[in-house]
N, C-alpha and C positions, 0 to 999 in steps of 0.2 A: 504493500500500500504506500504509494508515493504521493503524499499530500502537498508536496512542494513542486509538483510537475507544472510546467508552464505551457501556455497555449501560444502558438506562433502568431505573429502579426498577420501573416498571409491567410491563416485560417480564420482569424477574427474578421478580416475584410471579406473573405469568401462567405462566411456565415451571414454577413449583413445583406448579401444578395440572394439568400435562400428564398425561393418562391413561397409565398404565403406568410413570410415573416419579414418582409422588406418594407422600409420606410421611404417616403418620397422626399427628394431634395427640392426644397422650395424656398428656403430662407436666405436673405441677402445680408450684407454687412449692416445696413440700416436696421433690419429686423433684429439682428443680434445685439446691436447697441441698445435699442429700445428694450429688448428683453432683459438685458443686464440692469438697466435703469429701473425697469418695471418691477423686477424681483427685489432689488436692493432698496429703492426709495419707497418705503412703506411706512408703517406705524413707527418703525425704528427711529426715523428722523424726527418724529414728533414726541417720542417718549423715552427711548433708551438713552439718548444724549442727556436729557434732564436728570434721569436716575443716576447716571454715571457722575455727573457734575455734583449732584446733591450728596451722594453717599461715598464717593471714592476719590475723585480727582479735583473737584472745585473748578475754577476757570481753566486749569490745565487739561480739562477734558478735550480741548482742541489738540493737545499733544497725544492724548489717548486715541483720538480719531486718526491722527497722522500715523501712529505706530500700527494701528489696525490696518490702515490703508497700505502701508509699506509691506506688512506681512502678507496681506491679500495679493498685492501686486507681484511679489516674489513667487508665491505659490501659483498664481495665474500664469506667469511666464512658463512654469513647468507644465501646466495644463496645456498651454498653447503649443509647446513643442511636442508633447504627446499627441494632442488632437490632430496636428498636421501630419504626424507619422502614422497614426491609427484613427482615421476619421469615421468612427462608428459609434453607435449609441452605447452608453454605459459608463462613460467618463472614467473616474478613478478606479472603478472595479475592473474595467477592461485593461487599463494601463498596468495595474498591479498583476493581473493574470498573465500578462505578456512578459513580466520582468521578475516577479518575486514568488510566483507560484499560486496554486489553487487555494490553499487554506488561507493565505493572507488576502487573496482576492475576495474570498468569501467574507472575511472579517470586514474588509473595506466596503463591500457591497451591502453587508448587513448594517454597517454604520451609516452609509448613505441613506438607506431606508429609514433608519432612526432619524437622521437629520431632516429629510424631506417630509416624512409622514408627520413627525411631531410639529415641524414648522407649519405645515399646511393646516393641521388641526388647531394649533394654538391661534394662528392668524385668522382662521375661519370663525373661531369663537369670538375673537376681538372684533371682527367685522360686524357680527350681529350686535355686539354691545355698542359700537360706534353708530350703527344704524339707528338704534333706539335714542342715542344722544342727538342725532340729527333730527329725528322726529320730535324730540322734546323742544329743540330750538324753534321748530315750526309750530309749537303749541299742541302737539299730539302726544298723549301719554300712552305709549306702546311699550310694555316691558320687554327686555331682551330675552327673557325666559318664561316659559309657561310651565306650571306645575301639573304633572300627570302622575297621579298615584304616589305622590311624595317624591317624585324624581323631577328635577329641573331640566326642561327641554329647551335648549338654545336654538330657536327656530331659524334665526338668521344664518347660522352655520349651514344648515341643511339647504337653505335657499341658494346661497352663493356657490356652494360646492356643486350643487345640481346644475346650475346655469353653466359653469365653466367645464364641467364634465361633458355636457352635451356639445359645447363648442369644440372641445378638443377631439371628441369622437368625429365630428363633422370635418375636421381638418386642421392641421397645424397652421397653415397660412391664414385661414379665416380667423382663428383665435388670435394669431399675431396681429392682424389688422385691428381687431377689437381692442387688444391690449395696447396698441400704439395710440389710439384715441385717448384712452384712460391715462396713459403715461404722460402724454403732452399736457393734459389737464392738471395732473398733480405736480408736474414741473412748474407750471404757472403758479400754482398755490404756494409751492416752496419759495419761488422767487418773490412772491408777495410777502411772505413771512420774513424773508431776509431784508427786503427794502424797508418794510414797516418796523421791523425789530430794531434795525440800526438807528432809526430815528429816536429811539428811547435809550440808547446806550449811554451809560455813565462810566467813565474810565475808572472811577474809584471802585467799581464792582469787580474789576480785574485784579484787585489787590487784597490779599496776597495771591499771586498767580498760581503758586504751588503751596497750598495750605500745609502747615506743619502736621506731622503725623500725630494722631491722638487715638487712644483706646476706644473701642466701641462700647456703647452703654450696656449691652446685654451681658449676661453671665451664664455659666453652666454649659451643659451639653448642646443645647439648641444653638447657642452662639458659636460654639466650636464647629458645628455642622455647616454653618453659614460662612465661616472664614475660608480664605483661599487654601487650596491644597498645599501650595508652596509654604504658606505660613504655618500650616499644621506640621509639615515635614521638618521645618527648621526650628520648631518649638517656639515661634514668635507668638506673643499674645495677640488676640484678635484686635485689629486696628484699622483705621481708615485714613485717607489722605496721605500726604507725603509722596516720595518717589514710588514706593510700592503701590500706592493708591492709583498712580497714573497707569501702571501696568494692569492693575485690577480693573480699572476703567476701560482699558483697551480690550481686555478679555470680554467685558460686558458689551461694549459697543461693536465688537466684532460681529455680533448678531446682525448689525445693520449692513454688513458686507456679504452676508451669505447670499448665494444665488449665482455668483459668477461661475462657480463650479457647475451649477445647473445648466448654464449656457453651454458649457462644454459637453453636456450630455446630449445636446441637439446636433452634434457633429455629423451624424448620419443624415440629417435633414437639411444640411446647408449646401448651397450651390458653391462650387469651387472652394472647398473647405481650407485648402492650403493658404489661401490669401484672405478669405472672408473671416475665418475664425479669429486669428490674431487681431485684425483690425476691429472687429465687432466687440470683442471682449475688452481690449485695452481702451477703446473709445468710450465704452460704457463706464468702465472703472474710473477714468479721468473725470467724467461729468459728475459721477456720484461723489467722489472724494471732494471735489470743489464745493458742491452743495452742502455736504456734511460739515466741512470746516467753517463755512460762512454761517450756517445755522447755529453751530455751537458758539461761535464768537458773538452772534447776536443774542443768543439765549443768556450767556453768562455776563454779558454787558448790560442787559436790561435789568436783571435782578441779582442780588447777591446769592451765591451758592448756599449760604446759611439759611436764606429765606426758602429756597427750594427744598432744603433738607427738613424743614418743618412739616412738609406735606408727606403723606404716606405714599402716594404714587404721583410724584411730580411729572408734569409734562410741559410742552411749550404753552399749552393753554394756561397753565398755572402762572407763567411769566407774564402773559398778556393781560390776564385778569388782575395781576398785582399792580400793573401800571395803568389800570382802568380802561383798557381797550377791549370791551366785550365783543365788539363787532369782529375784530380780528380773531377772537376765540371761536366765533361761529365759522369763520372761513377755515380755521385749522381743523375743526370737527369735520367739516365737509371734505377737506383735503386728506384727512386720515382715512375716511371711508373710501375715497377714490384710490388712495395709495395702497390700501390693503387689498383692493379688488384684483389688481394685476399681479400682486405677489402670489395670491392663491392660485391663479391660473398657471403661472410658470412653475410653481412647486408641484402642482398636480401633474403637469407634463413631465417634469424631471423624475418624479417618483415612478411613473409608469415606464419610463425609458430604462431606468436602472433595473427594475424588476424584469422587464422584457429581455435585457441583456443576460441576466442571470438565468432566466428560464430557457433561453436559447441554448445555453451551455448545459442544461439539465440539472443545475444546482437547485432550481425550483421547478415545479411541474412544467413540462414543455408546452402544455396546452395554453399556458398564459401568454406565450410569445406569438401567437397567431395574429396576423393583421388583416384588416378589411380589404377585400379584393377591389372595391370601388374607390375607397379613399386612402388606402395604404396607411391607416392608423390602427393602433392596437385597441380596437373598440371594446372588446370584452375586458381586457385588462384595465383600461381607463375607467370603465364603469365600476369594476371591483374596487379599484383604488379610491375612486370618488365616494363610493358607499361606505368604505371603511373609515375614511377621513371624516365624513359627515357624522357617522355614529359616534366616534370618539369625541369629536368637537362638540356635538350637540348634547351628549349625555354624560360626559365626565369632566372632572376638574383638571383637564389636561394642561392648563397654564402653569401648574406647579412644576412641570418638566421643561420650562422654557430654556434653561441653560443646557439641556441635553442637545439642543440644536447646535450650539457652539462646539461642544466636545465632539460631536459626530463629524462636523465639518473640518475641524482642526486635525482630527486623526486621519482623515482622508488626505488633507493637504500634506501631512508629514510623509505618507506613503508615496504620494505623487512626486514630491521633491526628491526623495531618495531613489525613487524608481527611475528618474531621468538618468542618474549616474549609472544605474545597472543597465539601462537600455543602451546607452552610449558604448558601454564596455562589451555587451553581448552582440550588438548589431551596429558596428562601426560603418557598415555599408549603407545604412539609412541616411538619407539627406532630407530631413524635414524642412519645410519652407521657413519655419521659425526656429531659432535656437536660443536658449537662455545664454546671455553674454557672460564673459569672465569665467568661462570653463566650469570647474567644479565649485567655485566659491559661492555663487548665489544659491544654487540648490541646497548646499549645506546650511547657509545662513537662513534660508526659508524654513528648513526642517527644524533648526534649533529655535527660531522665533516661535514657530507654531507649538512646539513642545512646551516652551516657557509660558506661552499664553494659556495652554491647557492647564498648567499647574496653578494658574491664577484663578481658575474656576473653583467653586465651592466644594468642600469635602463631600457633601451629600450628592452633588452631581457626579463625582467619581464613583460613589457607591452605586448609584443607579446605573452608571455606565458599565460597571463591572457585572452587575446582574444581567444587563442587556447582552454583554459579550458571552456570558455563560449560556444563556438561552440560545444564542446564535450558534455556539459550538455544538450544543446538543442536537440542534436541527441539522447542522452540517454532517455530523457523523451518523445520525439516524437516517438521513435521506440524501442530502446533497452529494456526499462522497461516493455513495453507491450508484447514484443515478447520473453522475457526471458523464457527459459525452466523451470527455477526455479519458475518463476511467474505462469507458467502453473501448476506446481506441487501444489503450494499453492492454486491456484484457484480450482483445482480438489478436494483437501481436503476440502475446504470450501463448495463446491457444495455437496459433500458426506454428510457433517454434516447437511446441510440445506435441504437435500433430493432433491436437484435440479441437474438433469443430465446435464443440459446445461453448457457449459464452454466457454464463449465468448473469453477467452484469447487464445484459440487454433486456432482461425481463421487465424492468421498470419502465421501458420505453417502447411498448409494443407497436404503437401506431407510427413510429418514425423509422426511417432508414438509419443505418449505423453511421457513426461519426465519420468514418473513412469514405463514405459515399457522397458526402456533401461537396 
């Protein structure tokens, strides 16, 4: 049993053209740029920055955003090199399968499912809550949840997930066009926030720019669970602000940059991916970083970070209400709703593409990877993903797992960063259209930064992450390893050498040809 067996790049590309499991190339550079902005500029820009400033970094949250942006940019460079070398769906999962082996590929695919599923569910739930706030601003009292037999049903989550599941089933290009419209609207809202926000800036609010470190007010086991894993490992007392607060803030606001790896999952649906992917990904990242830094400067200049810290859940709305501009608060509520809308769409698409890639390889049931003959979309899988996200978002307290999104993303970034080094060594003959500059230096820096940001996430997040990994490994050894199409290939080869025509590994895939016939 060789769990570190790798899948060749040529085989990955061949599998992408398998009849009945093929996606249509329809996305342009502009579509990818908008997709990156669409998935990144969501509620994060309106809420996560305020939380990081209030509880971790103070005005230095701008530096936190810059650190998160640099970390994301370094990892995305590695994604771009991989994606131009292996332009198929699956992103970090496929890249890891080609370089580090099946079991690590499974772990990364499993973590990507964690990232995308949790993010889609959390944000769908928030969308319903923001929708109720918008109704309230219009004078309508419509609660975000309905009580059914003692269970709170967040009806808005079901509504928005259903709408975008239907759009994604109808076609990637159609959903991209709808997403483009929403994205342009929310960019306009963000620019409004920046312009109006800077009119209230008081430079005294930027002082001290990096607040002195101070112990957190909580005590006991609960406070330890909330402190950073790095602080726990080093034995430091739970604290906030200071230099470590900047990095803790960066780990939190990294949530606002998730999604650029999702753009890489669309590689199989991109026209001329060797040129289009790098341009689209980096163009979107540049726009998002500029918007985030400007918003964070406006936010911390409008009100003191200490005033934000007095609120339980500070947001941009908190800042505008503090300066007496309630009209701007209404615009922000509308912008948050629009912003979340496109994020949900891109996350649902990314989730289905990762599962599709894993099921093509037999690590998940092969029936999930079938695509529509008419529209070349994974209609069945998209509906299953949408239904699962809607149920979790609508019926559970999924927002408690918000930081799980970050740890899933960062773990994938680490593997992709290291995977580039392995790919270059194993396949020096490959000439991808984009290469990460400065040789081995930047991939190593990317991996180290991602690992460090992971250690700045809460102790309880690491505990949940460990539980998720254990569940994943149980599924892999109980199902994925035995049904892997690569396992079938190795079993067939062994049978041929031994003169034995029987291949027990094929039993789990009776409706498909063997791996070697693809």
